PDB file of N, H, CA, C and O in Angstrom:
ATOM      1  N   MET A   1      89.127 129.056  89.042  1.00  0.00           N
ATOM      2  CA  MET A   1      88.985 127.849  88.255  1.00  0.00           C
ATOM      3  C   MET A   1      90.349 127.427  87.734  1.00  0.00           C
ATOM      4  O   MET A   1      91.110 128.273  87.265  1.00  0.00           O
ATOM      5  N   PRO A   2      90.686 126.122  87.802  1.00  0.00           N
ATOM      6  CA  PRO A   2      91.992 125.657  87.336  1.00  0.00           C
ATOM      7  C   PRO A   2      92.167 125.862  85.838  1.00  0.00           C
ATOM      8  O   PRO A   2      91.205 125.823  85.071  1.00  0.00           O
ATOM      9  N   LYS A   3      93.411 126.082  85.443  1.00  0.00           N
ATOM     10  H   LYS A   3      94.192 126.114  86.067  1.00  0.00           H
ATOM     11  CA  LYS A   3      93.696 126.228  84.027  1.00  0.00           C
ATOM     12  C   LYS A   3      93.522 124.886  83.315  1.00  0.00           C
ATOM     13  O   LYS A   3      93.542 123.832  83.951  1.00  0.00           O
ATOM     14  N   LYS A   4      93.354 124.930  82.026  1.00  0.00           N
ATOM     15  H   LYS A   4      93.338 125.786  81.509  1.00  0.00           H
ATOM     16  CA  LYS A   4      93.217 123.726  81.215  1.00  0.00           C
ATOM     17  C   LYS A   4      94.597 123.090  81.043  1.00  0.00           C
ATOM     18  O   LYS A   4      95.567 123.778  80.727  1.00  0.00           O
ATOM     19  N   ILE A   5      94.679 121.792  81.249  1.00  0.00           N
ATOM     20  H   ILE A   5      93.890 121.232  81.505  1.00  0.00           H
ATOM     21  CA  ILE A   5      95.948 121.077  81.144  1.00  0.00           C
ATOM     22  C   ILE A   5      95.880 120.144  79.948  1.00  0.00           C
ATOM     23  O   ILE A   5      95.005 119.282  79.878  1.00  0.00           O
ATOM     24  N   ASN A   6      96.793 120.311  79.014  1.00  0.00           N
ATOM     25  H   ASN A   6      97.504 121.011  79.071  1.00  0.00           H
ATOM     26  CA  ASN A   6      96.857 119.461  77.824  1.00  0.00           C
ATOM     27  C   ASN A   6      98.178 118.720  77.798  1.00  0.00           C
ATOM     28  O   ASN A   6      99.222 119.294  78.106  1.00  0.00           O
ATOM     29  N   PHE A   7      98.141 117.469  77.440  1.00  0.00           N
ATOM     30  H   PHE A   7      97.293 117.002  77.189  1.00  0.00           H
ATOM     31  CA  PHE A   7      99.372 116.722  77.212  1.00  0.00           C
ATOM     32  C   PHE A   7      99.075 115.580  76.261  1.00  0.00           C
ATOM     33  O   PHE A   7      97.934 115.132  76.150  1.00  0.00           O
ATOM     34  N   LYS A   8     100.102 115.113  75.578  1.00  0.00           N
ATOM     35  H   LYS A   8     101.029 115.477  75.667  1.00  0.00           H
ATOM     36  CA  LYS A   8      99.965 114.051  74.590  1.00  0.00           C
ATOM     37  C   LYS A   8     100.780 112.852  75.052  1.00  0.00           C
ATOM     38  O   LYS A   8     101.916 112.996  75.503  1.00  0.00           O
ATOM     39  N   VAL A   9     100.189 111.672  74.936  1.00  0.00           N
ATOM     40  H   VAL A   9      99.266 111.555  74.570  1.00  0.00           H
ATOM     41  CA  VAL A   9     100.886 110.439  75.291  1.00  0.00           C
ATOM     42  C   VAL A   9     100.866 109.533  74.068  1.00  0.00           C
ATOM     43  O   VAL A   9      99.796 109.133  73.609  1.00  0.00           O
ATOM     44  N   ASP A  10     102.026 109.210  73.544  1.00  0.00           N
ATOM     45  H   ASP A  10     102.895 109.535  73.916  1.00  0.00           H
ATOM     46  CA  ASP A  10     102.115 108.264  72.439  1.00  0.00           C
ATOM     47  C   ASP A  10     102.111 106.852  73.010  1.00  0.00           C
ATOM     48  O   ASP A  10     102.849 106.554  73.948  1.00  0.00           O
ATOM     49  N   VAL A  11     101.281 105.988  72.445  1.00  0.00           N
ATOM     50  H   VAL A  11     100.681 106.231  71.682  1.00  0.00           H
ATOM     51  CA  VAL A  11     101.206 104.605  72.913  1.00  0.00           C
ATOM     52  C   VAL A  11     101.616 103.663  71.796  1.00  0.00           C
ATOM     53  O   VAL A  11     101.455 103.966  70.614  1.00  0.00           O
ATOM     54  N   ALA A  12     102.148 102.515  72.191  1.00  0.00           N
ATOM     55  H   ALA A  12     102.279 102.269  73.152  1.00  0.00           H
ATOM     56  CA  ALA A  12     102.573 101.519  71.225  1.00  0.00           C
ATOM     57  C   ALA A  12     101.365 100.927  70.511  1.00  0.00           C
ATOM     58  O   ALA A  12     100.275 100.850  71.076  1.00  0.00           O
ATOM     59  N   LYS A  13     101.563 100.518  69.290  1.00  0.00           N
ATOM     60  H   LYS A  13     102.449 100.580  68.830  1.00  0.00           H
ATOM     61  CA  LYS A  13     100.492  99.890  68.525  1.00  0.00           C
ATOM     62  C   LYS A  13      99.986  98.670  69.294  1.00  0.00           C
ATOM     63  O   LYS A  13     100.775  97.852  69.769  1.00  0.00           O
ATOM     64  N   GLY A  14      98.686  98.560  69.409  1.00  0.00           N
ATOM     65  H   GLY A  14      98.045  99.224  69.024  1.00  0.00           H
ATOM     66  CA  GLY A  14      98.102  97.439  70.129  1.00  0.00           C
ATOM     67  C   GLY A  14      97.899  97.695  71.608  1.00  0.00           C
ATOM     68  O   GLY A  14      97.281  96.886  72.300  1.00  0.00           O
ATOM     69  N   CYS A  15      98.418  98.823  72.107  1.00  0.00           N
ATOM     70  H   CYS A  15      98.920  99.481  71.545  1.00  0.00           H
ATOM     71  CA  CYS A  15      98.254  99.180  73.519  1.00  0.00           C
ATOM     72  C   CYS A  15      96.861  99.764  73.716  1.00  0.00           C
ATOM     73  O   CYS A  15      96.453 100.678  73.000  1.00  0.00           O
ATOM     74  N   VAL A  16      96.149  99.237  74.677  1.00  0.00           N
ATOM     75  H   VAL A  16      96.481  98.495  75.259  1.00  0.00           H
ATOM     76  CA  VAL A  16      94.813  99.747  74.984  1.00  0.00           C
ATOM     77  C   VAL A  16      94.855 100.382  76.373  1.00  0.00           C
ATOM     78  O   VAL A  16      94.954  99.670  77.372  1.00  0.00           O
ATOM     79  N   PRO A  17      94.781 101.711  76.446  1.00  0.00           N
ATOM     80  CA  PRO A  17      94.782 102.370  77.753  1.00  0.00           C
ATOM     81  C   PRO A  17      93.570 101.939  78.591  1.00  0.00           C
ATOM     82  O   PRO A  17      92.478 101.734  78.062  1.00  0.00           O
ATOM     83  N   VAL A  18      93.782 101.808  79.892  1.00  0.00           N
ATOM     84  H   VAL A  18      94.670 101.974  80.322  1.00  0.00           H
ATOM     85  CA  VAL A  18      92.716 101.440  80.820  1.00  0.00           C
ATOM     86  C   VAL A  18      92.562 102.583  81.814  1.00  0.00           C
ATOM     87  O   VAL A  18      93.543 103.033  82.407  1.00  0.00           O
ATOM     88  N   VAL A  19      91.332 103.051  81.997  1.00  0.00           N
ATOM     89  H   VAL A  19      90.535 102.685  81.516  1.00  0.00           H
ATOM     90  CA  VAL A  19      91.056 104.142  82.925  1.00  0.00           C
ATOM     91  C   VAL A  19      90.434 103.565  84.189  1.00  0.00           C
ATOM     92  O   VAL A  19      89.432 102.852  84.133  1.00  0.00           O
ATOM     93  N   GLU A  20      91.043 103.884  85.333  1.00  0.00           N
ATOM     94  H   GLU A  20      91.857 104.463  85.378  1.00  0.00           H
ATOM     95  CA  GLU A  20      90.533 103.451  86.636  1.00  0.00           C
ATOM     96  C   GLU A  20      90.077 104.701  87.385  1.00  0.00           C
ATOM     97  O   GLU A  20      90.864 105.627  87.578  1.00  0.00           O
ATOM     98  N   VAL A  21      88.809 104.734  87.810  1.00  0.00           N
ATOM     99  H   VAL A  21      88.169 103.982  87.653  1.00  0.00           H
ATOM    100  CA  VAL A  21      88.251 105.884  88.510  1.00  0.00           C
ATOM    101  C   VAL A  21      87.990 105.503  89.959  1.00  0.00           C
ATOM    102  O   VAL A  21      87.335 104.499  90.237  1.00  0.00           O
ATOM    103  N   ASP A  22      88.506 106.315  90.882  1.00  0.00           N
ATOM    104  H   ASP A  22      89.038 107.131  90.656  1.00  0.00           H
ATOM    105  CA  ASP A  22      88.271 106.126  92.312  1.00  0.00           C
ATOM    106  C   ASP A  22      87.329 107.242  92.757  1.00  0.00           C
ATOM    107  O   ASP A  22      87.758 108.379  92.957  1.00  0.00           O
ATOM    108  N   THR A  23      86.039 106.917  92.911  1.00  0.00           N
ATOM    109  H   THR A  23      85.690 105.995  92.748  1.00  0.00           H
ATOM    110  CA  THR A  23      85.061 107.935  93.252  1.00  0.00           C
ATOM    111  C   THR A  23      85.216 108.437  94.682  1.00  0.00           C
ATOM    112  O   THR A  23      84.857 109.578  94.974  1.00  0.00           O
ATOM    113  N   VAL A  24      85.742 107.609  95.576  1.00  0.00           N
ATOM    114  H   VAL A  24      86.034 106.682  95.339  1.00  0.00           H
ATOM    115  CA  VAL A  24      85.949 108.021  96.962  1.00  0.00           C
ATOM    116  C   VAL A  24      87.059 109.067  97.038  1.00  0.00           C
ATOM    117  O   VAL A  24      86.904 110.097  97.694  1.00  0.00           O
ATOM    118  N   ALA A  25      88.177 108.798  96.367  1.00  0.00           N
ATOM    119  H   ALA A  25      88.304 107.961  95.835  1.00  0.00           H
ATOM    120  CA  ALA A  25      89.315 109.728  96.382  1.00  0.00           C
ATOM    121  C   ALA A  25      89.162 110.846  95.351  1.00  0.00           C
ATOM    122  O   ALA A  25      89.966 111.778  95.317  1.00  0.00           O
ATOM    123  N   GLN A  26      88.136 110.752  94.517  1.00  0.00           N
ATOM    124  H   GLN A  26      87.483 109.995  94.544  1.00  0.00           H
ATOM    125  CA  GLN A  26      87.921 111.691  93.426  1.00  0.00           C
ATOM    126  C   GLN A  26      89.172 111.808  92.560  1.00  0.00           C
ATOM    127  O   GLN A  26      89.690 112.899  92.320  1.00  0.00           O
ATOM    128  N   ALA A  27      89.636 110.657  92.104  1.00  0.00           N
ATOM    129  H   ALA A  27      89.215 109.771  92.299  1.00  0.00           H
ATOM    130  CA  ALA A  27      90.866 110.590  91.317  1.00  0.00           C
ATOM    131  C   ALA A  27      90.696 109.602  90.169  1.00  0.00           C
ATOM    132  O   ALA A  27      89.784 108.775  90.165  1.00  0.00           O
ATOM    133  N   LEU A  28      91.592 109.709  89.202  1.00  0.00           N
ATOM    134  H   LEU A  28      92.333 110.380  89.205  1.00  0.00           H
ATOM    135  CA  LEU A  28      91.611 108.705  88.145  1.00  0.00           C
ATOM    136  C   LEU A  28      93.052 108.386  87.773  1.00  0.00           C
ATOM    137  O   LEU A  28      93.959 109.198  87.955  1.00  0.00           O
ATOM    138  N   TYR A  29      93.236 107.183  87.246  1.00  0.00           N
ATOM    139  H   TYR A  29      92.499 106.523  87.098  1.00  0.00           H
ATOM    140  CA  TYR A  29      94.544 106.737  86.788  1.00  0.00           C
ATOM    141  C   TYR A  29      94.351 106.080  85.434  1.00  0.00           C
ATOM    142  O   TYR A  29      93.475 105.230  85.273  1.00  0.00           O
ATOM    143  N   VAL A  30      95.155 106.464  84.468  1.00  0.00           N
ATOM    144  H   VAL A  30      95.866 107.154  84.599  1.00  0.00           H
ATOM    145  CA  VAL A  30      95.108 105.865  83.143  1.00  0.00           C
ATOM    146  C   VAL A  30      96.363 105.016  82.974  1.00  0.00           C
ATOM    147  O   VAL A  30      97.482 105.530  82.977  1.00  0.00           O
ATOM    148  N   TYR A  31      96.158 103.696  82.824  1.00  0.00           N
ATOM    149  H   TYR A  31      95.249 103.278  82.821  1.00  0.00           H
ATOM    150  CA  TYR A  31      97.266 102.770  82.622  1.00  0.00           C
ATOM    151  C   TYR A  31      97.566 102.630  81.135  1.00  0.00           C
ATOM    152  O   TYR A  31      96.653 102.430  80.334  1.00  0.00           O
ATOM    153  N   PHE A  32      98.835 102.732  80.763  1.00  0.00           N
ATOM    154  H   PHE A  32      99.577 102.895  81.414  1.00  0.00           H
ATOM    155  CA  PHE A  32      99.266 102.470  79.403  1.00  0.00           C
ATOM    156  C   PHE A  32     100.087 101.189  79.338  1.00  0.00           C
ATOM    157  O   PHE A  32     100.191 100.558  78.286  1.00  0.00           O
ATOM    158  N   GLN A  33     100.667 100.811  80.473  1.00  0.00           N
ATOM    159  H   GLN A  33     100.582 101.323  81.328  1.00  0.00           H
ATOM    160  CA  GLN A  33     101.440  99.567  80.595  1.00  0.00           C
ATOM    161  C   GLN A  33     101.131  98.972  81.959  1.00  0.00           C
ATOM    162  O   GLN A  33     100.953  99.707  82.930  1.00  0.00           O
ATOM    163  N   ARG A  34     101.068  97.659  82.042  1.00  0.00           N
ATOM    164  H   ARG A  34     101.213  97.062  81.253  1.00  0.00           H
ATOM    165  CA  ARG A  34     100.850  96.967  83.323  1.00  0.00           C
ATOM    166  C   ARG A  34     102.070  96.102  83.617  1.00  0.00           C
ATOM    167  O   ARG A  34     102.723  95.600  82.703  1.00  0.00           O
ATOM    168  N   GLY A  35     102.369  95.935  84.903  1.00  0.00           N
ATOM    169  H   GLY A  35     101.838  96.343  85.646  1.00  0.00           H
ATOM    170  CA  GLY A  35     103.454  95.050  85.303  1.00  0.00           C
ATOM    171  C   GLY A  35     104.845  95.611  85.067  1.00  0.00           C
ATOM    172  O   GLY A  35     105.823  94.864  85.069  1.00  0.00           O
ATOM    173  N   VAL A  36     104.946  96.919  84.863  1.00  0.00           N
ATOM    174  H   VAL A  36     104.151  97.526  84.861  1.00  0.00           H
ATOM    175  CA  VAL A  36     106.239  97.563  84.627  1.00  0.00           C
ATOM    176  C   VAL A  36     106.576  98.404  85.854  1.00  0.00           C
ATOM    177  O   VAL A  36     105.722  99.120  86.377  1.00  0.00           O
ATOM    178  N   LYS A  37     107.825  98.315  86.311  1.00  0.00           N
ATOM    179  H   LYS A  37     108.519  97.733  85.886  1.00  0.00           H
ATOM    180  CA  LYS A  37     108.263  99.057  87.492  1.00  0.00           C
ATOM    181  C   LYS A  37     108.369 100.553  87.182  1.00  0.00           C
ATOM    182  O   LYS A  37     108.925 100.949  86.158  1.00  0.00           O
ATOM    183  N   ILE A  38     107.828 101.369  88.081  1.00  0.00           N
ATOM    184  H   ILE A  38     107.376 101.046  88.913  1.00  0.00           H
ATOM    185  CA  ILE A  38     107.907 102.826  87.938  1.00  0.00           C
ATOM    186  C   ILE A  38     109.305 103.284  88.333  1.00  0.00           C
ATOM    187  O   ILE A  38     109.765 103.018  89.444  1.00  0.00           O
ATOM    188  N   ALA A  39     109.979 103.980  87.405  1.00  0.00           N
ATOM    189  H   ALA A  39     109.605 104.195  86.503  1.00  0.00           H
ATOM    190  CA  ALA A  39     111.323 104.484  87.669  1.00  0.00           C
ATOM    191  C   ALA A  39     111.296 105.947  88.110  1.00  0.00           C
ATOM    192  O   ALA A  39     112.169 106.400  88.851  1.00  0.00           O
ATOM    193  N   LYS A  40     110.267 106.686  87.637  1.00  0.00           N
ATOM    194  H   LYS A  40     109.558 106.318  87.036  1.00  0.00           H
ATOM    195  CA  LYS A  40     110.218 108.118  87.930  1.00  0.00           C
ATOM    196  C   LYS A  40     108.777 108.607  87.803  1.00  0.00           C
ATOM    197  O   LYS A  40     108.026 108.151  86.940  1.00  0.00           O
ATOM    198  N   THR A  41     108.410 109.532  88.667  1.00  0.00           N
ATOM    199  H   THR A  41     109.020 109.902  89.367  1.00  0.00           H
ATOM    200  CA  THR A  41     107.117 110.191  88.574  1.00  0.00           C
ATOM    201  C   THR A  41     107.356 111.671  88.293  1.00  0.00           C
ATOM    202  O   THR A  41     108.116 112.332  89.001  1.00  0.00           O
ATOM    203  N   VAL A  42     106.705 112.181  87.259  1.00  0.00           N
ATOM    204  H   VAL A  42     106.087 111.645  86.684  1.00  0.00           H
ATOM    205  CA  VAL A  42     106.855 113.571  86.854  1.00  0.00           C
ATOM    206  C   VAL A  42     105.538 114.289  87.127  1.00  0.00           C
ATOM    207  O   VAL A  42     104.492 113.897  86.610  1.00  0.00           O
ATOM    208  N   VAL A  43     105.594 115.348  87.945  1.00  0.00           N
ATOM    209  H   VAL A  43     106.443 115.667  88.365  1.00  0.00           H
ATOM    210  CA  VAL A  43     104.402 116.123  88.269  1.00  0.00           C
ATOM    211  C   VAL A  43     104.261 117.243  87.241  1.00  0.00           C
ATOM    212  O   VAL A  43     105.164 118.062  87.072  1.00  0.00           O
ATOM    213  N   GLN A  44     103.111 117.267  86.555  1.00  0.00           N
ATOM    214  H   GLN A  44     102.377 116.602  86.693  1.00  0.00           H
ATOM    215  CA  GLN A  44     102.843 118.286  85.546  1.00  0.00           C
ATOM    216  C   GLN A  44     102.117 119.477  86.157  1.00  0.00           C
ATOM    217  O   GLN A  44     102.273 120.608  85.699  1.00  0.00           O
ATOM    218  N   SER A  45     101.320 119.219  87.198  1.00  0.00           N
ATOM    219  H   SER A  45     101.193 118.299  87.570  1.00  0.00           H
ATOM    220  CA  SER A  45     100.520 120.273  87.811  1.00  0.00           C
ATOM    221  C   SER A  45     100.270 119.906  89.265  1.00  0.00           C
ATOM    222  O   SER A  45     100.077 118.734  89.588  1.00  0.00           O
ATOM    223  N   GLN A  46     100.272 120.905  90.144  1.00  0.00           N
ATOM    224  H   GLN A  46     100.429 121.857  89.881  1.00  0.00           H
ATOM    225  CA  GLN A  46     100.001 120.666  91.554  1.00  0.00           C
ATOM    226  C   GLN A  46      98.509 120.687  91.854  1.00  0.00           C
ATOM    227  O   GLN A  46      98.032 119.894  92.666  1.00  0.00           O
ATOM    228  N   TRP A  47      97.753 121.597  91.200  1.00  0.00           N
ATOM    229  H   TRP A  47      98.140 122.241  90.541  1.00  0.00           H
ATOM    230  CA  TRP A  47      96.306 121.648  91.421  1.00  0.00           C
ATOM    231  C   TRP A  47      95.590 121.940  90.125  1.00  0.00           C
ATOM    232  O   TRP A  47      95.774 123.026  89.577  1.00  0.00           O
ATOM    233  N   PRO A  48      94.814 121.069  89.623  1.00  0.00           N
ATOM    234  CA  PRO A  48      94.653 119.720  90.143  1.00  0.00           C
ATOM    235  C   PRO A  48      95.935 118.924  89.925  1.00  0.00           C
ATOM    236  O   PRO A  48      96.696 119.200  88.997  1.00  0.00           O
ATOM    237  N   LEU A  49      96.164 117.948  90.775  1.00  0.00           N
ATOM    238  H   LEU A  49      95.546 117.723  91.528  1.00  0.00           H
ATOM    239  CA  LEU A  49      97.374 117.136  90.651  1.00  0.00           C
ATOM    240  C   LEU A  49      97.295 116.298  89.379  1.00  0.00           C
ATOM    241  O   LEU A  49      96.352 115.532  89.182  1.00  0.00           O
ATOM    242  N   VAL A  50      98.295 116.457  88.527  1.00  0.00           N
ATOM    243  H   VAL A  50      99.061 117.079  88.688  1.00  0.00           H
ATOM    244  CA  VAL A  50      98.438 115.634  87.335  1.00  0.00           C
ATOM    245  C   VAL A  50      99.885 115.168  87.314  1.00  0.00           C
ATOM    246  O   VAL A  50     100.811 115.978  87.280  1.00  0.00           O
ATOM    247  N   ALA A  51     100.068 113.846  87.333  1.00  0.00           N
ATOM    248  H   ALA A  51      99.316 113.188  87.360  1.00  0.00           H
ATOM    249  CA  ALA A  51     101.423 113.289  87.364  1.00  0.00           C
ATOM    250  C   ALA A  51     101.507 112.098  86.419  1.00  0.00           C
ATOM    251  O   ALA A  51     100.530 111.379  86.207  1.00  0.00           O
ATOM    252  N   GLY A  52     102.682 111.909  85.864  1.00  0.00           N
ATOM    253  H   GLY A  52     103.475 112.493  86.036  1.00  0.00           H
ATOM    254  CA  GLY A  52     102.916 110.778  84.971  1.00  0.00           C
ATOM    255  C   GLY A  52     103.970 109.853  85.555  1.00  0.00           C
ATOM    256  O   GLY A  52     104.998 110.311  86.052  1.00  0.00           O
ATOM    257  N   ASP A  53     103.716 108.553  85.496  1.00  0.00           N
ATOM    258  H   ASP A  53     102.881 108.180  85.092  1.00  0.00           H
ATOM    259  CA  ASP A  53     104.693 107.550  85.927  1.00  0.00           C
ATOM    260  C   ASP A  53     105.435 107.034  84.703  1.00  0.00           C
ATOM    261  O   ASP A  53     104.825 106.659  83.701  1.00  0.00           O
ATOM    262  N   LEU A  54     106.776 107.020  84.802  1.00  0.00           N
ATOM    263  H   LEU A  54     107.271 107.325  85.615  1.00  0.00           H
ATOM    264  CA  LEU A  54     107.622 106.617  83.675  1.00  0.00           C
ATOM    265  C   LEU A  54     108.422 105.372  84.015  1.00  0.00           C
ATOM    266  O   LEU A  54     108.755 105.138  85.176  1.00  0.00           O
ATOM    267  N   ASP A  55     108.733 104.566  82.986  1.00  0.00           N
ATOM    268  H   ASP A  55     108.463 104.756  82.042  1.00  0.00           H
ATOM    269  CA  ASP A  55     109.602 103.409  83.184  1.00  0.00           C
ATOM    270  C   ASP A  55     111.055 103.850  83.032  1.00  0.00           C
ATOM    271  O   ASP A  55     111.315 105.039  82.845  1.00  0.00           O
ATOM    272  N   LYS A  56     112.002 102.926  83.108  1.00  0.00           N
ATOM    273  H   LYS A  56     111.791 101.960  83.260  1.00  0.00           H
ATOM    274  CA  LYS A  56     113.430 103.272  83.055  1.00  0.00           C
ATOM    275  C   LYS A  56     113.850 103.875  81.724  1.00  0.00           C
ATOM    276  O   LYS A  56     114.893 104.524  81.642  1.00  0.00           O
ATOM    277  N   ASN A  57     113.042 103.667  80.663  1.00  0.00           N
ATOM    278  H   ASN A  57     112.195 103.139  80.730  1.00  0.00           H
ATOM    279  CA  ASN A  57     113.347 104.222  79.344  1.00  0.00           C
ATOM    280  C   ASN A  57     112.645 105.549  79.089  1.00  0.00           C
ATOM    281  O   ASN A  57     112.807 106.147  78.025  1.00  0.00           O
ATOM    282  N   GLY A  58     111.857 106.016  80.071  1.00  0.00           N
ATOM    283  H   GLY A  58     111.724 105.531  80.935  1.00  0.00           H
ATOM    284  CA  GLY A  58     111.135 107.270  79.923  1.00  0.00           C
ATOM    285  C   GLY A  58     109.774 107.119  79.265  1.00  0.00           C
ATOM    286  O   GLY A  58     109.117 108.117  78.968  1.00  0.00           O
ATOM    287  N   SER A  59     109.343 105.884  79.034  1.00  0.00           N
ATOM    288  H   SER A  59     109.877 105.074  79.275  1.00  0.00           H
ATOM    289  CA  SER A  59     108.021 105.642  78.448  1.00  0.00           C
ATOM    290  C   SER A  59     106.961 105.762  79.544  1.00  0.00           C
ATOM    291  O   SER A  59     107.203 105.411  80.699  1.00  0.00           O
ATOM    292  N   VAL A  60     105.801 106.257  79.168  1.00  0.00           N
ATOM    293  H   VAL A  60     105.605 106.542  78.229  1.00  0.00           H
ATOM    294  CA  VAL A  60     104.718 106.469  80.137  1.00  0.00           C
ATOM    295  C   VAL A  60     104.072 105.147  80.515  1.00  0.00           C
ATOM    296  O   VAL A  60     103.637 104.375  79.660  1.00  0.00           O
ATOM    297  N   ILE A  61     104.021 104.907  81.829  1.00  0.00           N
ATOM    298  H   ILE A  61     104.374 105.534  82.523  1.00  0.00           H
ATOM    299  CA  ILE A  61     103.326 103.742  82.367  1.00  0.00           C
ATOM    300  C   ILE A  61     101.875 104.119  82.651  1.00  0.00           C
ATOM    301  O   ILE A  61     100.953 103.352  82.373  1.00  0.00           O
ATOM    302  N   GLY A  62     101.691 105.314  83.211  1.00  0.00           N
ATOM    303  H   GLY A  62     102.441 105.937  83.437  1.00  0.00           H
ATOM    304  CA  GLY A  62     100.350 105.747  83.544  1.00  0.00           C
ATOM    305  C   GLY A  62     100.320 107.213  83.929  1.00  0.00           C
ATOM    306  O   GLY A  62     101.352 107.830  84.194  1.00  0.00           O
ATOM    307  N   VAL A  63      99.093 107.763  83.952  1.00  0.00           N
ATOM    308  H   VAL A  63      98.255 107.262  83.737  1.00  0.00           H
ATOM    309  CA  VAL A  63      98.889 109.156  84.318  1.00  0.00           C
ATOM    310  C   VAL A  63      97.856 109.207  85.433  1.00  0.00           C
ATOM    311  O   VAL A  63      96.810 108.564  85.352  1.00  0.00           O
ATOM    312  N   ASP A  64      98.153 109.972  86.468  1.00  0.00           N
ATOM    313  H   ASP A  64      99.003 110.495  86.534  1.00  0.00           H
ATOM    314  CA  ASP A  64      97.299 110.102  87.644  1.00  0.00           C
ATOM    315  C   ASP A  64      96.771 111.528  87.701  1.00  0.00           C
ATOM    316  O   ASP A  64      97.519 112.482  87.483  1.00  0.00           O
ATOM    317  N   ALA A  65      95.475 111.673  87.994  1.00  0.00           N
ATOM    318  H   ALA A  65      94.868 110.898  88.171  1.00  0.00           H
ATOM    319  CA  ALA A  65      94.885 113.005  88.158  1.00  0.00           C
ATOM    320  C   ALA A  65      93.932 112.975  89.340  1.00  0.00           C
ATOM    321  O   ALA A  65      93.126 112.055  89.482  1.00  0.00           O
ATOM    322  N   CYS A  66      94.034 113.992  90.187  1.00  0.00           N
ATOM    323  H   CYS A  66      94.689 114.740  90.071  1.00  0.00           H
ATOM    324  CA  CYS A  66      93.104 114.108  91.316  1.00  0.00           C
ATOM    325  C   CYS A  66      93.071 115.541  91.808  1.00  0.00           C
ATOM    326  O   CYS A  66      92.349 115.852  92.755  1.00  0.00           O
TER     327      CYS A  66
END
């Protein structure tokens, strides 16, 4: 059984995270910002895959899990 993965994401006041679930791919993506170019993707875990997309300032754009 995979270990428990914990992480904290600080969001700007007024930011409403949006969760997108892909049942076919058995994955989810949580958007914290829309329309921002991804500068870097940081992988937190290989299995299950948990990765965070960051903007040029290091702020979280979104988190992907599958």
